[in-house]
N, C-alpha and C positions, 0 to 999 in steps of 0.2 A: 595541529602538531602531529608528526608522524611517530607512531609507536612501533618499535621493533622488539618483540618478546622472545624470539627464538635465538639460540646461540649462533645459528647460521641462517641468514635470510638473504637470498639474492632475488629481489623482486624482478619478475619477468624473465627468469632464466630457466632453461631446461637443464637440470643438473645431472652430471655423470661423476661418480665418485669412485674411481679405481684406487687400489692401494697405493700405487706410485703414480700420481696423476701428472700428466703433462697437459692433456686436454681435460678441463674440469667442467665444461658446460658448453651450451650452444645459445647464442644470443637470439632473442625473439623481438619482433617489432613493437614499438610503442603504439598505443591506440590513439587514433585521432579523436577530435571532439565531434560527436554525432548526436542526432536527436535521441537515438536509442540509449546512449549513455546518459544523456541529460535526464531521461525519464526515470533513471534509477536514483536520482537525487531526492531528498525530502521535498515534498510538494511545495513548500514555501520558497524553495530556492529555484525551482524549475523555470518560472516565468522570466527571471532576469537572464539566466543562461540561454534560454531559448531565443530571447530577443537579441542577445549578443550574436548567436549563431546566424540568425536571420539577417542581422546587419552586415555580417561578414559576407554571406552569400550574395546579398544585394550589391555590396560595394565591389565584389569581384566581378559581377555582371556589368556594373557601370564601367569599371576599368576596361574590360574586354570590349564592350560596345564602343567606347571612345576610340580605341585603336581601329576597330573595324570601320567605323564611320570615317576616320581619317584616311584609311586606305582607299575607300570608295570615293571620297571627296577629291582625292588627288590622283585618281586613276592608277593606283598602284596595285600590283598583283600580290605582293607579299611583303611582310615586314622585314627589316634588316637589323642586324646587331650593331650596337655602338662599339667604340673602342673599349677594350678592357685594360685593367691594371691589376697588380698582384695584391692590392689591399683594398680597403673600402672604396676609395675614390681618388687617391693621390692628392688630397687637400692638406694644406698646412694651417693649423689653427693656433700656432704658438709663436707667430711673428710679432714684432713690436707693432703697436697700434698704428703708427704712421704708414706701415706697409699696406694696410687695408684701404688707404685713401687713393692708392695708385690705380692706374688704368687696368693693369692685369687682374688684380683681385676683384675689381668691380665687374670686369668682363666675366670672370669665373662665377661670380654671384649670379649674373644673368644666365649663364649656362646651367647652373644648379637649378634655378627656377624653371628653366625649360624642360628639365628631366624630372621634375616633381610629378609623381603619378597622380591621376585623378583623385585617388584616395588621400593624397597629401604626404606620402612617404617617399623614400628613395630606395633604389636597389643597391647591391654591393658590387665591388670589383669593376666599377664603371669609371672611365676617365672623364672627369668633368672639367678638364682644363683645355680641351681642344676646340670644340665648336658647339653652337647651340644645337639642341636636338632638332632633327629634320623630320618633316611629316613622314609617317610610316616607319620611323625608327623605334625599336623597342626601348623600353624605359631602363633596361639593364643589360649588361653583357652576359655572355654565356656563364651560367653558374652551376651547371650540372657536373656530376662526377665523371672523371675520365676513365673510371674502372667499373662501369656498371656491369653487373652479372645478373643471372636469372633470379627473380624475386628479390632483387637488391632493395634494401631499405631506402636507398637514395633515388629509386626510380620515381620520377615525377608523375603525378596523377594526370597532368596535361603537359606533354612535352613542349607545346607551343607557348606555355604561360607559366614561367618558373621564376621564383624569387623576385617578384615585381616590387614589392615593398618589404623591407626587412630591417631588423636590428642586428643582424649577424655582421661580424667584422666591423662593428661600429658604424654601420650604415644608418642613415636618417639622423642620428644624434650628431654625427660629424658635419653633415650638410647644414644642420640647424646652427651648430656652433660657428661655422664659417659665416653664415648669413648674419648671425648676431654680431660678429666681430666687424663685418663690413658696415652694418647699420650703425653700430655704436661709433665707429671711427669716423664715419662721414656725417654724423649729426643731422642737421637740417637738410643737408645735401643728399641724404640717403633716399634711394628710390622707394616709393610707396609699394612698388611691386615686390621688393625684397621683404618688406614688413608683412604684406599680405601672405606671401609664401611662408614666412616664419610662423605666423599664426595658424595657417593651414596645417603646418607640420605639427604644431602642438595639438591641434584637433585630431590629427592622425594618431598621436600617442594616446590621447584620451580614449579614442574609439577602440584602439587595439588592446587596452588593458582589460584583463579578465575581471569578472565580478569579484573574485577573491583577491585581486590586487596584482596578480602575476602578469607577465607579458609573454606571448608566443614568440617564436623566432621570426615568423613571417605573418604579415597581415595585409589584405584579407587572408584568412586561413588557407593553407595549402594542403593540409592533411598530413598523415604520417607523423614522424617525429617532429616535424616543424610546428605542430600544434602544442608541443610540450612547452611548459615554462622553462625557458632556456637560460641557463646560467653559464653554459659553455662560452669560452672566450669573452666573458664579462658582459654578454649581451644584455641581460636584465639589469645587472648592477649598474651598467653605464647609463641606462635609461633613468634609474633611480637617482644616480648622481647628477645627471643633467637636469632632471626636474627639480631637484632640491636647490640647484643653483638658480634656475629660473625663478623659483619661489622666493629666493632671497632678494632678487631684484637688484643685485649689486653689479657694478662694472658693466660688462657687455650686455646685461639683461635689464638695465635701468629703463629701457624704452618699452618694456613689456607692460601692457595695461594691468592695473591692479586686479581686475576680475580674473584674468588668465593666471596671474601669479598665485591667487588664492586657490584656483583649481589645481595648479601644479603642486602646491603645497599639500593638498589633500591627496593627490595622486601618488607622490613619492612616499608619503607616510603609509599609504595603503600598500604600496609595493614592499616597503620595508617590513610591514607586518606579515606579508605573505612569505618573505624570506625567513623570518623567524619561525613561522609555522612549519616551513618545509625542512628545517634543520633535522637531520636524521637522528632518531633516538634508538639506541640499542640497549636492551636490558635496563631501561629506565634512565639511561645517561645520554645526554646530548653528545653528538659527535660533530660532523661537518655536513656538506651538501653533495648531492649528485650533480652531474653536468646538466641533466634534464629531470624535471619533475612533472608528473601527470597533472594536467590542468584542473582536473576535478578532485582527485584524491591526494595530490601532492606526493604520491609515492615515487621513488626513483624509477626512471624508465630508460630505455636504450635510445640511441640516436642512429648513427651510421652502423654498418655491419660490425665494425670493430670497437664500437663504443657501447659497452654494456652498462646496466644499472650498477653503480658502484659509488663508494665514497671517493671524492676527488680532491686533490691537494691544492693545485694552483688557484683554481677559481674560488675554492673555499677560503684560501688565504686572502684573496682580494676582498671578499665579503667581510672578513674579520677586520681587515685594515680599515675599511669604510666604517664599521661599527666603532672602532677605536678613535675615529676622527669626529664622532658626534660630540657636540659640546656638553650636552647634559644627558648622557645615556640613562635609560630607565633600568629597572631591575632585570627585565627580560633580556635586554641588550647586553648588560654586564654579564649575566649568566651565560649567554651564548658565546661571548668572547672567551671566558675562562674555560668553558668546556671544549671549545675548538682548540685552544692553545694546548690543553692537556692531550688532546688527540694528536696534534702535530708533534709534540714532544715524544709521545709513545711510538709513532710510526716513522720517525726519521731513520734513514739508512746511512750507516757510516762504513768507511773502508771500501767503498765501491764507486765506480764511475761508469757512465754509459757513453761510450766513445767509439770512434771508428777503429776497425781492426783490419784494414786492407780490403781484400776481395770479399771477405765475409760481411762487410758492412758494419754498422754499429752493433756493439754488444755490451752487456753488463760484465765488467771485469773487476777483479780484485785491485784495489788501489789504496793501500794503507795511507792514512793521513789525509785523504781527500775530504773536503768539507761535506757536511751532511746533505743528502739529497732525499727526495721523496718520489715514490712512484706516482704516476698520474692517476692510477686507479687502485683502489683497495676493496677487497671483498667485504661486503657489509656483514658484520658479525664476527669475522675472524681477523680482519685487518691485514690479511696477507695480500701482497701485490698481485694484480691480475692484468692480463693483456689480451687484446682481441685481434683477430685477423679478418681479412676480407671475406673468408668463407664462413664467417659467423662463429667460428670456434673460439673458445675462451681458454687461455693457458695460464699456468702459474709460473712460467719461465719466459722472460722476454726473448731469450736467445733461441727459443724454439718456434717463434712466429716467423712469417716470411721475411725475406730480406727487404722486399719492397716496403713492408709496413714498419720494419725497424728503421729504415732510412727516412720514411716519409711522415713520421709522427713523433711528437715530444713525449716519450714514455716516462721520462724522469724530469723533475723540476727542482729548483732550489728556492722558489718563491717563499715558502714558509720560513726559511732561515731569516730573512729580513723582517718578517712579521714577528717572530719570536724575540728578536732584538728590541723591537718597538714595544712588544708586550711587557717586557720586564719593567720598563718605565711606567707604562700605562697601569699595570696591575698595582703598583705602589699607591696610585691615586684612586683606584677602584678595586678594593679588595673584595673577595668573594663574600656573599651574604652569609 
């Protein structure tokens, strides 16, 4: 459990506090998981973490060696990129069951299998609806930043090997859901290849889970902020949700062997425990979560240049929504929900909207009567909205960051509004202790 004892704590920031602040700090990078950091853990914890890191390094080498051997075996000089899409994979997992018995989804299932990495996961932003992966084709489309600068937090450690397997943008869990739908819909006609791929995908999730229950954004580990326990865009939560459904064995997951369902049950519960441990505490009170938490300490950490350690609204609201869906929440889960709901109530912003203003781009403007909105990021300890820019500066006014960042990022959300509506009903059945 994270303890915050000071009135103002911005983990990982270099603070600047002028009297009339516009720039209030500079973002600093998150630390990757390294042997040196593991050596600072209590002795009893070190072997498990060291083994995890060794497994990651070994699997990364296996993945790379596979592609190298494929290039040599087919006489190819260099790898090529597959077609990309603007979301995880362009797959639809919410069609009627009959749809998945058709020729097209069965072919897509074969394509998905062909793009499964040697480790067992999938990349993001890759079109799995066109054609089978060809020899020498990379496992994922280009996933790097289009705005890389000097010492950018998004600079890949290895430019030729980036985002091979990930949970970002719902990658891996979406491919597994699609395979499960096709397997379930086709029954005894289901290809054994799909089932083998599905089980390999579960093994990938098991292998990627940290000893404390969290999941990184990318596995095998890639370094930088990708090693952080990633709550951003629902990455970890969606893995927890997926594994809880697999463990239940209902509907699309009835084909999953009992042994794997039992492992999935243990996995998602361990993940949920990690989320509860990571809930930020300020002056003895629980609040919400950061978009990223350090894998070892669970402290809030940064991600991209403009994503600083902060309390975050939308992803935290999704976590609380999941907690409220638990059929028999325990005392810790109930306490987490009540505390987060109190924080959302406290931090809502009224009479404002974040909208386009012509040539100046999006800005926060006065808008009397507008429904409540929440800033994406809040300063830990003060709960004032904060905003980051590509140059790593941190601001207290969204209108003062660059036009490109105001246009290209969701600085305000209304996700907690729906949560609070549900919370009123839930709280009547689960009063505070």
